[in-house]
N, C-alpha and C positions, 0 to 999 in steps of 0.2 A: 508758373511751372513749379511743381512740388516734387521733391525727392523724398519718398516715403520709405522709412526703414522701421521694421518691427522686430522685437525680441520677445520670445515667449518661452516659458518652461512649463512642461506638462508632466503630470504623474499618471502613468498608464498601467493597466493590469498586465498586459503582455506586450513586450517591446516589439517583437516581430510583427504582430498583428497591427499595432499602431503605425509602424513604418510603412506597411503595405497600404493602410488606409490613407496615410499622409501623401504618399506618392500618387495614389489614385485621385485624391482630391485636387492635388496640384495640376495634374494633367487635365482634369475636368474643367478647371478654371483657366486653362491656357498657359499654365506656368511651366517652368523648367527647374529641375533639381540641379544646382551647380556644385553642391558639396554634400557628401554623405559619409559621416564618420561614426562607427559603432565602437563602443568601449565596454570591456568587461573587467572591472577591477575589483578583486576580492569578492566576487559574487554580485556586485552592484552593477547591473547592466544599464547603459545609457547610450544615447545617440545624439549627434548634433547634425542638423540638416539646414542647408542654405537653399532658398528657393527664390527665383525671380518670377514674379506674377504680374500680369497686366494691371496697371494702376486702377483701372475701372473695376476690376474684380477683386481688389485686395480686401475691401471691407467684407465681402461675402466669404472670401477664403478664411479670414481671421475668425469669422463666426463658425465656419466649418470645424475649426480646430477645437472648439469647445466640446464637440461631440466625441473627440478622440480620447479624452481623459480629463483629469482635474487640472485646471490652469492654476499653477502656483505663483507665477509672476508674468507680467505683461507690460511692455513698454513700446509705445508707438510714437515716432517722431516724424514730423513733416517739415522739411527745410525748403524754403523758397529759393530756387536757383534761377528764377526768371531774369534777374538783373545780371547775374554772371553770364547767362546765355546771351543776353542782349549785348553786353560789352564785348563778348567774344565775336559775335556776329559783326559788330561795328569794326573791331580791330581787323577782322578778316577782310571786310570790304575795303578798308584803307590799304591793307597790304596788297590786295589784288590790283587796286588802282596804281599803287607805287610800282608794282611788278610790271604792269602794262606800260607805264611811263618809261621804265628802264629798258624794256624791250624795244620801244620806239627809239630811245637814245642809242641802243646798240646798233640799230640799222644805219645810224648816221656816223658812227665812230670811224675815225680815219687812221688811227695808229694802232699798232699791236698793243701798246701799253694801255690805251683807253679801252680796247676790247677786253683785255684781261681783267681790268678793274671792274668793268661793268658785269662781266661774267661772274666774278666773285660775289658781287653784291646780289646778282640775280639768284645765285645758288643759296645765299643766306636767306633771301626773301622767300624762295620756294620752300625751304626747310621750315621757316616760321609759319608759312601758309598751311603746310601739311599738319603742323602741330596744332594750329587753331582749328582746322577741320576735324582732327581727331578729338579735340576737346569738345567741340560742338556735338559730335556724334555721341560721345560719352554722356554729356549732359542731357541730350535728347533721350537716350536710353534710360537714364536715371529717372527722368520724368515720365517716361512711357511705362516703365515696369518698376514695381515696388520690390524691395528686398526684405524677405522674411527669414529670420533665423529662429529655428525651433530646436529646443533641447528637450529630449524625451528621457524621463527617468522611469525605470520599471519599478512598480510598487513591490516592496518586500513581501515575499510569500511567507505565510505562517509556517514555522517549522513544526513538523509533527513531533509532538512530545510522546516519547514512549512511556507507557504506563508502567509504573514499578510493579514487579512481580509480587503479588499478594496471595497468600494461601487462602483457599476457599473453605477447606474443612480441616478439623483438628482431631483426628481419631486418636484414641488412647486406651490404655489398660489401667485398671485400678485394683487395689487390694482394699476390701471393705469389711466392716463388721457392723452388726446391728444389735442393739440392746433394747428390748421392749419392756415396758412397765405395764403389766396386766392387772393392775389393781392389787387385790388381796393376795393372789398367789405369788406376787413378787416379780422379779425380772427374769427374762429369758434372753439368752445371747446366741448370736449366730455369726459365723465367719464365712467369707467367700471372696469372690472377685467379680469384676464387671467390665463393661466396655462403654466407651463414650464416643460420640461423634457430634459435631456441630460447627457453628461459625465462631469459634473462639469463646470468649467469656460472655458475649452478648446473648447467645442462644445455643443450647446444646441438649442432646438427648442421651440419657444414661440408662443402661440395663444392668442390673446387679442380681446375682444369684448367690445364696448363702446356705450353708448347712448349720444345723443346730450344734452348738458346742457339746461334746460328749456323746452325740448320737452316732449309732452305728449304721443308720439307714443310709442308703445310697441316694435317696431323693433329696430335693432341695426343700429346706424348711421355710425359706423366705425368697421372694422375687420382688424386686422393685423396678418399675419402669417410670422414670420421671423426666419432665421437661422443665427447663428453667434457664436462668441467666444470672450473671454476676456483674457487679460494678466495682471499679477501683475508687479509692479515695484520692481526690485531687490534692488533699493536704498531706498525703503520704506517698507522693511520687507519681500518682496517676497511672500506675502500671508500666512506667517507662524504665524502672530500675532493672538491673540484671538480677539482683537478689532481693528477696523478701518484699514482694508486692502484696499488701493485704487487700482483701476484697470481701464484699458482702453479696448475698444473693437470695433468691427465692425459688421454690420448686413446687410443682404440682404433678400428680401422676397416679399410678395404679400400684397397689401393693397386694400381694397374695401371701398371707402369713398363716401357716398351719392349716391350709385348705380353705381359708376365709378370704374373701375379696374385700379390699378396703380402698378408700380414697385417701391418698397421702398428700398433706399440705405441710410445707415447712420452710425453714430458712437456713442459710449457710453462712458460716464464718470461716474464712480460710486465708491462706497465704501462699503465694508462689515462692517456693524455696529457691528455684533457679529458673531463669528464662533466657531464651535466645531467639533468633529469627526462625529457627527450625524445630525447637522442642521446648517443652515446659515440664517441670516437676513441681507438684504442689501437694499440699495436705489441707484438709478441712474437716469441720465437724458440722453435721446437719441434725437439726431437731425437727422431727416430723410429728404431726398430729394424725393419727390413723382412725378413720371413721368408717364403720361398717354396720352390720346388723346388731352387733353387740355394743357394749359400752366403748366409748372412745378410749384410745390408748396413746401413749407417747413412745416414740422411737428415737434413739440416739445413734447416729451413724458416723463414726470417724472413718476417714478414707485417706489413702495416699496413692497418687497416680502419676502417670507420665503421658503426655500428648505430643504428637509430632505434627508438623505442618504438612499439608498435602495440597 
């Protein structure tokens, strides 16, 4: 005769689902839930279940538990209670014989004193007999049904991390000038303004319009539409400082100068004068090579501008 007791701990995705599955499996194997405690401590949900299951089905029931979740601990003990049961049976048999003998003696008692003494002993023997019968019933039940204690822990659910708010575009306004070197005739200068939009330093589009210095014409003498990007120096703050972040960049685009269409290729040297989460003020100098039908020209474009996060 074996008294089987098992202790298991499982990690389950959903506690309520696992509890329903555990009860269903217990009933299917002929078992009974004798204790059911659910705890919710600081968001960590857990449950402790005690189940009595027929000994013949205990092995299959323990295998069923593997399908409920991840078994994190398992301990199964089998205690031999055959000798204890046999000794209790023998003691009960001897008590019943003694009880029968006292009942025979009671029938032959002559005095009230003898009757009282025998009745007192009979009462004691009957109490001891009932105790042994209860012990035998308990031992028989322990052998007939295994006890399984299951602790269920709900797996921690990943906490949704809210993405930080990041600006997608950085529109801005700029004050610009352009000085062209046209070879022998010398330099020609223009002043104007522009707009910029893009994904920060990495990529941006700029459109600039300028009028020739000293000209009374209402038309624009120069139009630049360029696409490019800039990079910070890791040795000079990597763009993380609030003031004076230097950067270098490259640009390519279209230039219309004095009615001629040119390809503009150039580089940028600049510095962010001030920078925050919401806005940037910077200044830079760009040197362009202007390539069209005529001889190649150089263009120097100093700018100062401000961008806001959007």
